[in-house]
Backbone bond lengths (Angstrom), bond angles and torsions (degrees), N, CA, C in turn:
res aa  C-N    CA-C-N  psi(-1)  N-CA   C-N-CA  omega(-1)  CA-C   N-CA-C  phi
1 M - - - 1.452 - - 1.492 106.58 -
2 A 1.375 113.29 121.60 1.416 120.30 177.99 1.445 106.09 -92.41
3 G 1.486 110.89 146.83 1.471 115.44 -179.60 1.527 110.35 161.91
4 T 1.269 115.51 166.44 1.468 122.27 -178.91 1.528 105.10 -75.09
5 A 1.342 116.03 136.48 1.476 117.07 176.84 1.521 108.61 -70.30
6 A 1.358 115.55 149.58 1.359 121.47 179.16 1.506 114.69 -73.71
7 R 1.415 118.40 144.62 1.415 114.30 177.57 1.499 113.14 -73.00
8 P 1.265 119.29 143.35 1.505 118.91 179.52 1.542 109.09 -68.53
9 N 1.389 111.66 141.26 1.435 119.43 177.96 1.610 111.20 -63.84
10 E 1.256 112.29 144.12 1.517 119.09 178.27 1.502 107.36 -125.54
11 D 1.268 119.72 131.94 1.504 121.31 178.50 1.585 109.31 -83.02
12 R 1.256 109.95 82.66 1.459 120.35 179.34 1.547 104.12 -131.69
13 A 1.385 117.16 71.04 1.449 119.11 -165.43 1.631 110.40 -67.65
14 M 1.317 116.89 -31.90 1.464 114.48 -173.97 1.496 106.71 -75.41
15 L 1.288 122.09 -37.27 1.450 122.62 173.56 1.532 110.32 -60.93
16 G 1.318 116.66 -40.78 1.483 117.54 179.08 1.432 111.23 -65.52
17 I 1.383 124.86 -42.65 1.417 126.94 173.18 1.555 111.93 -58.47
18 G 1.331 115.66 -44.99 1.444 117.53 176.45 1.615 114.73 -53.80
19 L 1.245 113.09 -44.98 1.330 123.47 179.38 1.400 108.88 -63.24
20 M 1.337 117.89 -46.60 1.548 120.91 -177.75 1.564 108.44 -64.46
21 L 1.234 123.41 -29.13 1.505 126.11 178.41 1.636 105.09 -71.36
22 L 1.317 113.63 -40.93 1.459 119.44 -179.83 1.571 108.37 -64.04
23 T 1.310 115.76 -39.24 1.480 125.05 179.73 1.471 110.67 -53.17
24 Y 1.396 113.45 -52.47 1.371 120.00 -173.65 1.501 118.53 -77.57
25 L 1.419 110.46 -30.52 1.481 116.99 165.00 1.556 111.18 -56.26
26 G 1.212 115.20 -50.38 1.521 124.98 173.64 1.477 111.35 -46.55
27 F 1.406 115.81 -59.67 1.382 116.36 -176.80 1.592 114.82 -61.24
28 S 1.483 111.51 -29.28 1.408 111.55 -179.65 1.460 109.68 -75.79
29 C 1.432 123.65 -23.21 1.386 121.66 173.74 1.484 113.51 -73.08
30 V 1.315 116.53 -29.25 1.544 117.65 170.87 1.507 111.59 -58.91
31 D 1.338 114.64 -45.31 1.558 118.04 -177.86 1.634 110.85 -67.08
32 V 1.293 114.33 -47.30 1.437 117.77 -176.71 1.531 107.93 -63.85
33 S 1.366 118.84 -40.13 1.546 119.10 173.92 1.425 111.10 -57.78
34 A 1.424 119.89 -48.22 1.374 126.14 -173.47 1.552 108.89 -63.25
35 K 1.231 116.28 -43.85 1.564 120.76 -179.15 1.517 107.57 -65.75
36 T 1.314 116.79 -47.64 1.527 113.50 174.70 1.462 116.62 -56.73
37 L 1.276 119.99 -41.68 1.436 121.76 -175.81 1.557 109.17 -78.32
38 A 1.403 118.58 -29.99 1.437 122.81 -179.26 1.573 104.77 -67.12
39 L 1.344 121.81 -41.23 1.343 128.38 -177.56 1.545 110.34 -69.78
40 A 1.319 116.00 -18.92 1.467 121.57 179.22 1.528 108.91 -91.22
41 G 1.255 118.12 -3.96 1.531 123.22 173.64 1.566 108.02 104.25
42 I 1.219 124.83 6.91 1.410 122.23 175.15 1.472 114.69 -74.22
43 P 1.361 121.85 127.85 1.572 126.52 -169.95 1.522 104.87 -64.51
44 A 1.468 116.27 143.10 1.437 116.72 171.32 1.512 116.35 -58.39
45 I 1.310 115.49 -33.68 1.510 116.53 177.95 1.421 111.28 -60.32
46 Q 1.303 118.79 -42.93 1.443 124.37 -174.16 1.552 106.02 -67.77
47 L 1.330 124.04 -40.24 1.355 132.59 174.74 1.535 111.20 -54.90
48 A 1.345 113.05 -56.60 1.475 120.88 176.05 1.467 112.98 -56.43
49 F 1.308 118.63 -39.54 1.427 121.62 -176.05 1.565 107.14 -64.67
50 M 1.332 114.94 -48.83 1.534 119.58 -178.67 1.512 107.74 -65.54
51 R 1.286 124.79 -27.20 1.476 126.40 178.23 1.558 106.20 -62.01
52 Y 1.307 116.77 -48.97 1.469 117.66 -175.03 1.554 112.96 -89.78
53 F 1.241 119.91 -28.58 1.461 118.16 -178.08 1.572 106.24 -68.54
54 G 1.328 116.12 -46.39 1.504 120.55 172.97 1.477 113.89 -54.91
55 H 1.270 116.12 -46.35 1.534 122.13 174.13 1.537 112.04 -54.84
56 L 1.335 113.24 -46.91 1.426 122.75 -177.40 1.573 111.17 -63.44
57 L 1.293 114.77 -49.94 1.492 117.90 178.46 1.546 114.11 -58.08
58 I 1.312 115.76 -47.09 1.445 122.08 171.51 1.568 112.43 -53.63
59 S 1.180 119.25 -46.70 1.425 124.85 -175.32 1.619 107.69 -69.51
60 I 1.281 120.99 -43.45 1.397 123.45 176.18 1.508 105.79 -64.05
61 G 1.248 122.67 -48.49 1.501 121.08 -177.62 1.530 110.74 -57.22
62 L 1.302 118.53 -41.33 1.504 120.91 179.42 1.498 107.67 -67.51
63 I 1.301 119.84 -39.10 1.475 119.08 -175.95 1.449 107.51 -68.55
64 A 1.495 118.88 -41.07 1.389 116.98 177.62 1.497 122.93 -54.17
65 R 1.286 109.64 -31.08 1.491 115.42 176.86 1.458 114.00 -60.75
66 E 1.322 117.35 -24.02 1.560 119.59 -174.84 1.613 103.92 -104.48
67 G 1.258 113.60 -3.49 1.572 109.08 178.68 1.625 101.95 100.33
68 I 1.397 111.26 116.65 1.473 117.46 178.21 1.582 111.20 -76.17
69 S 1.345 110.24 125.53 1.478 114.70 -175.84 1.700 102.02 -138.58
70 L 1.295 114.70 110.62 1.426 116.88 -179.22 1.643 113.64 -62.32
71 S 1.414 113.88 -28.54 1.440 115.80 -179.95 1.471 106.80 -68.29
72 R 1.307 123.85 -27.80 1.481 125.05 175.97 1.424 114.23 -51.72
73 F 1.360 118.39 -38.39 1.359 126.02 -173.48 1.545 113.86 -107.51
74 G 1.397 117.10 17.76 1.349 119.38 178.48 1.454 112.61 -77.26
75 T 1.318 118.96 152.40 1.528 121.28 178.82 1.442 105.23 -150.19
76 D 1.319 119.68 156.19 1.468 121.83 171.54 1.498 109.12 -95.73
77 H 1.349 120.08 13.48 1.444 121.10 175.53 1.566 110.18 -128.62
78 K 1.342 114.75 52.99 1.379 123.49 -174.27 1.469 103.70 -65.12
79 W 1.274 128.93 -52.98 1.417 124.61 -170.83 1.631 110.74 -63.54
80 L 1.259 114.82 -37.84 1.454 118.21 174.74 1.499 114.02 -56.11
81 V 1.429 110.14 -48.10 1.435 121.53 -177.56 1.536 111.18 -62.21
82 V 1.382 115.21 -44.64 1.314 122.81 177.26 1.518 111.41 -62.32
83 T 1.305 120.55 -49.37 1.429 122.63 175.86 1.464 114.79 -56.39
84 R 1.349 119.05 -36.33 1.384 125.19 177.67 1.545 104.26 -62.35
85 G 1.346 120.08 -52.96 1.363 120.19 175.73 1.491 120.04 -52.64
86 L 1.209 115.13 -43.06 1.540 121.91 170.86 1.599 116.31 -58.98
87 L 1.304 109.12 -37.18 1.570 112.00 176.24 1.494 107.37 -70.04
88 L 1.239 118.57 -45.22 1.484 115.85 171.75 1.503 121.23 -54.74
89 M 1.330 111.31 -36.13 1.405 121.97 176.03 1.510 110.94 -62.49
90 L 1.388 116.88 -41.35 1.435 123.72 -176.79 1.526 109.81 -69.47
91 T 1.346 117.35 -37.00 1.367 119.28 177.24 1.625 115.33 -61.72
92 S 1.398 114.85 -38.80 1.376 117.69 167.92 1.510 118.97 -60.14
93 V 1.271 117.52 -47.93 1.497 125.13 176.61 1.466 107.20 -52.49
94 F 1.343 120.69 -60.61 1.428 129.16 -179.33 1.527 110.56 -52.93
95 N 1.275 116.85 -48.84 1.465 123.24 -178.16 1.491 113.42 -63.84
96 F 1.339 116.82 -46.10 1.515 121.04 -179.15 1.514 111.07 -69.84
97 I 1.333 120.93 -22.94 1.409 123.21 173.14 1.477 105.97 -75.48
98 A 1.284 121.03 -50.33 1.519 126.39 -171.23 1.553 107.81 -64.93
99 V 1.386 125.85 -39.44 1.393 124.34 -172.33 1.571 106.83 -72.39
100 R 1.336 117.78 -19.03 1.570 112.48 176.29 1.485 112.23 -65.77
101 Y 1.384 116.22 -29.10 1.437 116.74 -173.80 1.529 113.12 -106.29
102 L 1.313 119.46 -21.54 1.473 123.03 -173.76 1.435 112.83 -109.33
103 P 1.271 123.79 152.45 1.507 127.22 168.70 1.519 110.95 -57.89
104 L 1.277 118.62 142.85 1.417 121.64 -179.54 1.537 111.20 -63.78
105 T 1.347 118.89 -34.12 1.505 113.97 174.22 1.432 113.23 -61.00
106 L 1.335 122.16 -37.96 1.505 126.61 178.42 1.493 112.89 -65.33
107 T 1.423 118.89 -39.82 1.402 116.17 -178.11 1.496 109.92 -75.80
108 S 1.337 117.92 -27.96 1.486 119.83 178.13 1.524 110.33 -73.28
109 T 1.287 114.43 -35.96 1.476 121.59 179.78 1.581 108.77 -59.03
110 I 1.310 110.83 -54.33 1.540 115.72 178.08 1.442 112.07 -62.57
111 M 1.417 120.19 -38.91 1.401 119.24 177.38 1.455 116.45 -60.01
112 F 1.341 116.27 -28.98 1.413 119.01 176.85 1.422 118.23 -76.87
113 S 1.278 112.53 3.84 1.515 114.22 170.75 1.653 110.10 -82.03
114 A 1.328 114.56 -5.42 1.458 116.30 174.44 1.425 121.24 -55.38
115 P 1.344 119.18 -36.96 1.469 122.55 175.91 1.486 110.22 -66.36
116 I 1.327 120.20 -36.61 1.598 122.01 174.41 1.349 105.29 -67.50
117 I 1.328 125.68 -46.28 1.535 123.29 -177.39 1.573 111.60 -63.82
118 I 1.324 114.36 -37.82 1.518 117.30 173.06 1.442 112.04 -56.27
119 C 1.375 121.00 -48.35 1.400 127.44 176.50 1.353 112.25 -56.09
120 A 1.347 123.53 -46.02 1.475 127.32 179.19 1.529 113.33 -64.82
121 L 1.313 111.22 -35.00 1.527 115.90 179.00 1.572 113.40 -86.06
122 A 1.209 118.86 -15.18 1.452 121.88 -178.40 1.534 117.18 -49.45
123 G 1.303 112.57 -38.56 1.481 124.75 -176.85 1.598 105.99 -66.04
124 P 1.346 113.43 -66.84 1.565 113.36 -170.50 1.505 114.84 -69.51
125 V 1.408 116.22 -25.96 1.438 122.98 -178.31 1.533 112.80 -83.64
126 L 1.416 113.21 -51.77 1.403 120.34 -170.68 1.538 114.73 -106.14
127 G 1.333 111.78 -9.31 1.511 117.59 -177.94 1.394 113.17 72.51
128 E 1.348 119.37 23.79 1.486 124.04 178.29 1.561 110.78 -89.49
129 P 1.300 122.08 114.83 1.436 120.99 -176.88 1.581 113.51 -60.04
130 V 1.214 121.10 138.59 1.495 124.95 179.39 1.594 100.63 -123.04
131 G 1.363 115.02 117.64 1.420 120.82 176.54 1.546 116.08 -86.10
132 K 1.374 117.02 -173.75 1.421 124.32 -172.27 1.544 107.11 -61.62
133 W 1.333 124.40 -42.95 1.443 119.13 -172.90 1.560 113.40 -61.71
134 R 1.231 110.07 -42.37 1.524 114.55 -179.08 1.504 112.66 -78.37
135 W 1.323 117.87 -26.42 1.510 122.57 172.66 1.586 106.04 -68.38
136 G 1.250 118.67 -37.64 1.473 123.23 176.61 1.593 106.32 -60.83
137 A 1.320 115.61 -51.90 1.426 118.30 -179.05 1.524 115.41 -60.35
138 I 1.314 115.05 -33.49 1.465 122.05 177.66 1.517 112.59 -63.61
139 I 1.430 110.42 -43.09 1.555 119.48 -176.60 1.577 103.73 -67.29
140 V 1.314 116.22 -49.47 1.544 115.35 178.55 1.491 113.74 -54.48
141 G 1.420 114.72 -41.27 1.447 119.55 -177.80 1.460 108.95 -63.73
142 F 1.359 122.13 -40.13 1.369 121.47 179.97 1.577 115.58 -67.99
143 I 1.354 113.07 -25.70 1.464 123.20 169.82 1.426 110.50 -59.17
144 G 1.441 112.87 -50.24 1.466 121.36 175.89 1.513 113.01 -51.43
145 I 1.381 117.65 -42.86 1.415 124.75 -176.79 1.547 108.95 -63.50
146 L 1.359 115.33 -41.50 1.382 118.82 -175.83 1.537 109.79 -72.96
147 I 1.252 118.72 -32.67 1.530 123.61 175.66 1.563 106.00 -63.38
148 A 1.285 115.37 -52.64 1.474 116.17 -178.12 1.660 112.61 -62.71
149 M 1.190 115.33 -37.12 1.454 120.94 -174.08 1.624 110.38 -80.41
150 R 1.356 112.47 -41.08 1.490 115.19 -175.08 1.453 112.55 52.64
151 P 1.363 120.36 61.15 1.421 124.60 -179.39 1.481 121.99 -54.72
152 F 1.363 112.24 -23.30 1.582 116.38 -173.50 1.506 106.95 -112.36
153 D 1.316 120.36 12.87 1.417 129.80 177.88 1.526 112.92 -90.97
154 A 1.311 116.82 149.98 1.555 120.55 178.19 1.434 111.47 -61.54
155 S 1.354 119.76 -19.10 1.425 121.24 -170.29 1.540 106.78 -92.27
156 F 1.290 119.06 -2.09 1.532 120.11 -171.66 1.588 105.29 -71.33
157 H 1.362 113.60 136.01 1.401 125.87 174.17 1.377 118.38 -116.11
158 W 1.350 117.20 135.83 1.495 121.72 -178.26 1.426 114.52 -48.59
159 A 1.293 120.89 -33.95 1.478 127.23 178.70 1.504 113.47 -58.59
160 M 1.433 119.63 -27.16 1.408 122.20 177.57 1.535 103.04 -58.84
161 L 1.369 122.45 -48.60 1.517 120.23 -178.16 1.538 113.52 -57.58
162 L 1.312 113.93 -35.35 1.470 119.39 173.34 1.523 112.53 -60.44
163 S 1.306 111.02 -43.66 1.546 119.98 -177.80 1.519 105.58 -63.29
164 L 1.383 115.45 -47.53 1.469 116.15 -177.82 1.499 112.79 -67.75
165 T 1.335 117.68 -33.82 1.553 122.86 175.06 1.490 103.70 -58.83
166 N 1.307 119.66 -46.10 1.549 127.17 178.87 1.498 108.92 -46.28
167 A 1.421 113.84 -55.42 1.479 122.03 -177.45 1.513 112.34 -56.61
168 I 1.338 114.57 -39.19 1.551 120.90 -176.12 1.461 106.21 -75.33
169 V 1.265 120.66 -40.74 1.510 121.18 179.84 1.622 106.28 -63.08
170 F 1.437 117.45 -49.70 1.355 121.20 179.52 1.481 112.97 -58.52
171 A 1.268 121.19 -37.08 1.442 122.46 172.97 1.585 111.46 -57.31
172 I 1.258 115.20 -50.34 1.446 118.38 -176.09 1.544 106.02 -66.93
173 Y 1.251 124.22 -32.96 1.479 131.33 179.09 1.517 105.23 -62.96
174 S 1.403 116.97 -45.30 1.430 125.37 -177.67 1.643 109.66 -66.26
175 L 1.250 115.32 -44.33 1.481 122.56 174.70 1.513 116.34 -58.40
176 M 1.453 112.94 -39.20 1.438 118.33 176.79 1.523 108.76 -75.48
177 T 1.288 120.74 -28.84 1.475 123.69 175.17 1.447 108.74 -67.41
178 R 1.292 120.34 -43.76 1.596 124.07 -179.99 1.555 105.01 -66.84
179 R 1.347 121.92 -35.40 1.462 117.35 -178.08 1.518 111.57 -75.55
180 L 1.346 118.06 -25.27 1.442 117.51 -176.80 1.512 111.00 -93.35
181 A 1.409 119.78 -12.13 1.368 125.02 -175.71 1.537 110.60 -64.82
182 G 1.433 120.24 130.09 1.396 120.56 -178.32 1.521 108.38 96.03
183 T 1.377 117.28 -25.45 1.381 120.44 172.35 1.592 117.24 -97.97
184 V 1.229 114.05 -36.29 1.496 122.46 178.21 1.521 111.48 -123.40
185 S 1.332 118.21 133.28 1.395 122.46 -174.24 1.526 112.17 -67.18
186 S 1.343 119.92 152.55 1.382 121.01 -178.15 1.433 111.27 -65.00
187 D 1.396 118.53 -35.59 1.433 119.25 -177.80 1.561 108.00 -68.34
188 T 1.202 121.67 -32.39 1.473 125.36 175.80 1.515 109.78 -63.89
189 M 1.333 114.83 -49.89 1.469 117.67 178.35 1.444 115.85 -63.00
190 Q 1.402 115.16 -35.23 1.597 113.72 178.45 1.511 110.13 -71.71
191 L 1.407 114.83 -37.88 1.531 114.64 -176.77 1.603 107.24 -61.51
192 Y 1.255 111.66 -49.86 1.521 119.62 -179.74 1.580 111.79 -50.50
193 A 1.446 111.78 -46.41 1.484 116.45 -177.77 1.533 109.65 -63.81
194 G 1.295 120.06 -42.67 1.399 120.20 178.22 1.382 117.88 -66.36
195 L 1.306 114.59 -35.22 1.506 121.95 179.50 1.598 107.73 -72.73
196 A 1.225 117.38 -46.50 1.415 120.82 -174.83 1.568 108.21 -63.17
197 G 1.380 116.47 -45.87 1.518 115.85 177.58 1.523 112.12 -62.73
198 S 1.376 116.51 -41.94 1.414 120.42 -174.98 1.608 113.00 -65.10
199 V 1.325 112.60 -46.64 1.502 117.71 179.14 1.562 113.87 -64.20
200 V 1.279 117.42 -45.27 1.415 121.40 -174.19 1.554 108.46 -71.92
201 L 1.256 117.31 -43.15 1.451 121.75 -175.17 1.644 114.83 -78.31
202 A 1.304 113.98 -27.52 1.480 119.75 -177.51 1.522 113.96 -42.87
203 P 1.314 120.29 -60.34 1.432 124.20 -169.95 1.557 107.31 -58.83
204 F 1.334 120.20 -45.11 1.434 122.13 -178.49 1.406 111.70 -70.94
205 A 1.307 122.22 -36.35 1.521 123.45 175.29 1.493 113.90 -62.05
206 I 1.297 113.20 -47.30 1.471 118.32 179.14 1.513 113.31 -65.04
207 A 1.401 117.66 -35.02 1.519 118.89 177.08 1.519 111.63 -63.53
208 I 1.306 115.21 -34.49 1.531 116.40 -172.23 1.475 114.02 -118.80
209 W 1.338 114.46 24.30 1.493 122.43 -172.03 1.550 109.12 -64.99
210 Q 1.230 114.73 135.58 1.473 126.34 174.10 1.542 109.66 -129.90
211 N 1.342 116.08 125.60 1.484 119.67 177.19 1.541 110.17 -80.62
212 P 1.316 114.44 141.48 1.419 119.49 177.01 1.535 112.38 -64.74
213 E 1.198 117.93 152.71 1.556 121.13 -164.28 1.643 102.87 -90.75
214 T 1.387 119.68 -17.30 1.473 117.25 -177.11 1.541 109.41 -130.49
215 I 1.236 113.16 163.44 1.507 122.39 174.00 1.500 110.22 -55.54
216 A 1.366 114.01 -44.60 1.473 118.28 177.29 1.333 113.44 -55.60
217 G 1.360 121.51 -40.08 1.501 131.69 -178.05 1.597 106.95 -64.46
218 W 1.274 113.54 -42.92 1.540 115.42 176.69 1.537 111.43 -61.14
219 F 1.357 108.21 -44.72 1.489 113.52 -177.14 1.492 111.08 -61.11
220 L 1.359 117.81 -41.39 1.395 117.44 177.24 1.532 119.11 -69.69
221 L 1.412 111.10 -28.24 1.458 119.08 -178.15 1.575 106.46 -73.19
222 V 1.389 119.78 -44.59 1.394 123.59 175.52 1.507 107.98 -61.55
223 G 1.282 118.01 -41.82 1.430 127.18 -171.60 1.571 110.81 -60.18
224 L 1.336 115.33 -30.53 1.403 114.43 -178.75 1.535 117.85 -51.85
225 G 1.437 114.01 -45.90 1.397 119.39 176.78 1.558 109.82 -74.14
226 V 1.256 122.62 -33.29 1.442 120.10 176.35 1.484 114.61 -61.02
227 F 1.444 113.80 -54.47 1.456 122.18 178.29 1.565 108.63 -55.04
228 G 1.416 113.89 -45.77 1.471 114.27 -173.71 1.490 110.90 -68.27
229 W 1.302 123.68 -40.20 1.537 123.86 172.54 1.441 113.98 -62.05
230 A 1.372 120.36 -46.52 1.412 126.65 -178.11 1.505 111.82 -61.37
231 S 1.418 115.53 -32.79 1.428 116.00 -170.89 1.630 103.61 -82.97
232 H 1.352 116.66 -31.07 1.561 117.16 179.10 1.545 105.56 -71.15
233 E 1.316 117.21 -38.57 1.478 119.47 178.35 1.587 114.66 -60.25
234 T 1.298 113.56 -44.50 1.455 120.25 -172.26 1.708 102.96 -73.43
235 L 1.380 118.27 -31.69 1.303 123.10 -178.64 1.525 112.41 -67.08
236 T 1.298 114.39 -42.18 1.426 125.58 178.11 1.595 110.70 -62.90
237 R 1.329 111.21 -45.62 1.424 116.52 -176.60 1.557 111.31 -76.55
238 A 1.352 121.08 -23.16 1.367 122.06 178.41 1.487 108.70 -72.77
239 H 1.345 119.03 -30.78 1.396 120.99 179.73 1.572 111.86 -81.79
240 G 1.358 115.68 -3.15 1.446 124.89 174.30 1.533 109.91 -88.30
241 Y 1.313 117.11 -14.25 1.476 120.27 -179.61 1.455 114.06 -110.63
242 A 1.299 113.79 -19.26 1.547 116.44 -173.15 1.451 110.32 -144.90
243 A 1.276 124.14 155.43 1.400 124.53 -179.68 1.533 109.78 -78.20
244 A 1.346 117.79 155.49 1.448 122.36 -177.20 1.515 107.46 -61.66
245 S 1.360 119.92 -39.48 1.436 118.60 179.75 1.557 111.99 -59.89
246 T 1.263 123.85 -27.43 1.459 128.63 173.66 1.548 111.70 -75.83
247 L 1.311 119.41 -36.13 1.396 121.59 -170.77 1.522 112.73 -86.29
248 T 1.386 115.57 -34.73 1.507 119.13 -170.71 1.572 114.57 -48.97
249 P 1.348 120.59 -44.56 1.428 115.10 -175.13 1.602 109.04 -63.48
250 F 1.229 122.12 -24.89 1.452 120.84 -175.61 1.503 111.78 -77.70
251 S 1.402 118.25 -7.39 1.369 119.64 177.25 1.622 110.66 -69.88
252 Y 1.261 113.04 -14.67 1.504 111.11 -175.61 1.550 109.28 -86.17
253 T 1.228 114.78 -4.37 1.510 115.50 167.97 1.590 118.64 -61.32
254 F 1.374 109.26 -15.73 1.455 114.76 170.38 1.460 117.98 -57.55
255 I 1.301 116.61 -35.13 1.491 122.54 174.11 1.423 112.08 -58.44
256 F 1.398 113.76 -46.73 1.496 121.34 -174.62 1.515 107.83 -68.90
257 F 1.271 117.27 -42.37 1.521 120.38 175.18 1.554 110.56 -59.68
258 M 1.287 118.38 -38.46 1.464 122.13 179.86 1.544 111.22 -68.80
259 G 1.306 112.57 -38.92 1.491 118.81 179.81 1.540 108.24 -67.62
260 F 1.276 116.15 -36.20 1.623 120.52 176.86 1.491 106.42 -61.57
261 W 1.237 120.81 -53.16 1.498 124.08 -174.25 1.548 109.38 -63.74
262 G 1.418 109.72 -45.03 1.473 108.08 -179.88 1.381 116.15 -63.36
263 Y 1.214 119.65 -30.03 1.621 125.55 174.20 1.476 113.77 -69.27
264 F 1.258 116.06 -57.38 1.473 123.02 -172.20 1.540 117.08 -77.56
265 V 1.446 114.24 -31.02 1.481 117.63 177.52 1.488 115.37 -100.36
266 F 1.329 116.95 -33.78 1.491 121.77 -178.27 1.604 117.13 -116.15
267 D 1.317 110.55 7.93 1.543 120.27 175.80 1.553 106.60 45.25
268 T 1.377 118.87 50.62 1.421 119.34 172.49 1.555 108.95 -121.67
269 V 1.220 113.53 145.12 1.500 123.15 176.69 1.484 112.93 -117.54
270 P 1.340 123.05 126.38 1.525 121.89 175.17 1.523 108.01 -51.34
271 D 1.444 114.19 139.92 1.400 119.45 168.21 1.442 112.09 -81.83
272 R 1.342 116.89 174.53 1.468 120.16 -169.91 1.595 111.86 -73.01
273 W 1.328 116.40 -20.75 1.485 120.10 172.18 1.517 111.09 -73.39
274 T 1.357 121.95 -39.66 1.409 121.42 176.90 1.561 109.41 -64.84
275 I 1.281 118.25 -48.07 1.409 123.51 177.64 1.536 114.75 -60.39
276 A 1.347 118.14 -36.52 1.492 117.80 170.46 1.451 115.95 -69.76
277 G 1.314 119.86 -41.95 1.412 127.56 177.68 1.482 108.63 -62.70
278 A 1.361 120.48 -45.74 1.405 126.15 -179.87 1.511 110.59 -60.34
279 S 1.370 117.26 -46.40 1.505 121.55 178.27 1.536 105.30 -63.10
280 I 1.225 119.83 -46.53 1.567 116.23 -176.62 1.529 111.53 -59.28
281 I 1.317 115.33 -48.30 1.492 124.24 -179.28 1.526 113.39 -58.83
282 A 1.312 115.71 -40.46 1.415 122.54 -179.50 1.376 103.75 -70.04
283 A 1.255 125.06 -46.78 1.453 126.00 -170.10 1.535 108.27 -66.32
284 S 1.314 114.64 -41.31 1.512 120.88 176.83 1.462 107.29 -59.09
285 G 1.332 121.98 -50.01 1.409 125.30 -172.19 1.540 108.33 -67.35
286 M 1.312 121.31 -39.25 1.435 124.68 176.04 1.508 109.61 -60.50
287 F 1.370 118.68 -44.51 1.375 121.41 -176.04 1.520 110.81 -63.51
288 I 1.325 117.98 -37.45 1.451 124.81 175.92 1.393 111.06 -65.11
289 W 1.338 117.69 -42.74 1.550 122.23 175.28 1.462 108.63 -62.79
290 M 1.397 124.23 -50.05 1.343 125.81 -176.40 1.620 111.75 -60.51
291 R 1.215 115.09 -41.30 1.407 122.90 177.41 1.588 112.12 -64.60
292 E 1.277 118.80 -43.84 1.471 124.10 177.19 1.605 106.32 -61.61
293 R 1.410 109.71 -47.54 1.487 113.12 -176.68 1.625 115.97 -60.38
294 K 1.399 107.60 -37.69 1.429 113.18 178.46 1.544 114.05 -68.18
295 L 1.336 115.16 -40.54 1.464 120.22 176.15 1.552 114.04 -65.02
296 A 1.445 112.77 -35.39 1.528 113.75 -176.12 1.551 107.35 -74.78
297 R 1.330 118.85 -14.95 1.534 116.68 177.33 1.509 108.73 -75.84
298 K 1.328 119.09 -19.37 1.405 122.22 -174.58 1.586 109.60 -80.17
299 H 1.351 113.50 -18.10 1.514 115.24 171.85 1.629 104.28 69.89
300 I 1.293 123.34 27.25 1.457 123.68 177.52 1.504 108.53 -91.86
301 P 1.358 121.58 135.88 1.367 125.20 177.49 1.534 108.60 -54.73
302 A 1.501 109.09 139.16 1.455 116.07 -177.01 1.545 116.81 -46.11
303 R 1.291 114.05 -39.11 1.455 122.34 -169.34 1.486 110.97 -88.16
304 A 1.299 122.60 -1.83 1.457 128.38 -163.96 1.551 109.31 -100.54
305 Y 1.280 120.03 -6.08 1.395 122.04 -174.31 1.530 113.12 -137.95
306 R 1.308 114.29 158.89 1.442 119.91 179.16 1.573 101.63 -111.31
307 R 1.396 115.29 127.88 1.421 121.75 -174.95 1.416 112.03 -101.43
């Protein structure tokens, strides 16, 4: 298997946590930029294309500094890696459509149902047993989703279903990433993700292209790729300094960042249903995380226990 060797892990937890916070600040900048541009009339397909095209250009530029070698990014799992990239592209398209119509706090709340969906799919997809405790947390998490979305309320918007679909697609993407981890290098997966998104979206983006009307709009449009690449880079580096079990709880800061942008940029405040749903989803996700951490400490083979 060709690919870039993984960086050795270093036990520098505080640095890893700091990078994790930067990661989700960066991801929140992607969403606030996309919402601002979408409200200005820029199509979601164009936004998603710029997200991956910018990412691709930066990746190629960094690779070129070390000398371009196709063998370095070769893999026996090309179609799986490409499929993973296409799934990631779909999450951006769905999310950029949804943020135009929904508050950022609501889209981020629904998005954080992904860990719960991942847990529910781990059995049929990866063959990982999920016992009664975690199934209980999964059910509670889905109740939180219903509370946040209020599907039978007059305030329900169709974009909420798109946001939920985004969470499901992202969960499948995450499971595929977990399956490829250790087999395909992260550099290879990142390159294919940027390439897949750019190639597939380019014809549609060109056909409907609209120029931003201000310099600030151009800055935000270009910034989609920069923020996206930088966030993935800090995410990878964070896991090089601290274990995933240490970093996972800090991913929920994304909701707070989105709340900050929502209030100061779009003058929106989450309602009590969004807050209640977010609290339940976060509590469910944290319970699943603590349960998995507790079981991991026992060093029991994954298929040898019921959780």
